[in-house]
N, C-alpha and C positions, 0 to 999 in steps of 0.2 A: 725187731728190726727187719725191714724187708730185704729180700735177696734179689740182686740184680744180675742179669746175665750180660756179659760183654763179649764181643767178637772183634778180633783184629782184622782189618781189611787188607793188611800187608802180608802177614804170615798165616792167617787163618785160625789161630788159636782161639778157643772159646772157653770161658771160665765164669764162675759165679762169685759174687762178692757181697757180704753183708754190709749194708750201709744205712745210715740214718737218712730220713727224708731231707734233712738240711745239708747233707754232704754234697759237695760238687761231684759231678760225674767224672769218672776216670777218663783220661785221654791218652796216657802213655802206656804202650803194651809192655808187660813184664818180660816177654820173650825177646822181641826184636828191638825194643826201646824206641819205636817210632810212634808218633802221635797219630795213630790210625784206629783207635778204639771207637766202637759204636755200641750203644745199648741194643740188645736184642729184645724185641717184644715177644713175650711168651705168655701162653694162657695161664690164668691164675689157678692155683690148686685149691680145691674146695674139699674140706673134710667134714663129713656129717657125723656127728657123735650122738649117741642116745639110741632110743628104740626105733627111730625112723620118722619119716614124714608120710602122711597119708592124705588122700583126697578129702577126707572129712576135716582136716586141719584148717582148711581155707574156705572162703565163701564160694558158693556154687557159681560157676562161670555163666550159667544161664540166668542168674539173678533170682532163682527159685527161693522163696521164703516160706514154703509150706510148713516148715518146722518151727517157725517163729510165731508166738502168740501175739495177736493184735489187740490193742486196748478197745474196749467197747465204746462206741461213739454215742450210744443211746443214754439219755439222762434218765435217772430214776425219779419218779414223782415223790415230792416231799410229803410227809404225813401231816 
């Protein structure tokens, strides 16, 4: 379940809440009980697991295909 951050525009409290994608956004502040909550847009946390990512894991940005063998376009003569 995603974690959403909310901030009250009235009292300034900020908190996080686990909610389903289908849940309605919260509107009432748990501190001051006013309908002044707004979702805070925060950067997504990314966790890389494993041995890591390297430049060799992806296609070359220049489009260099020197390591790729090309099929021979010449036809061999039949006996």
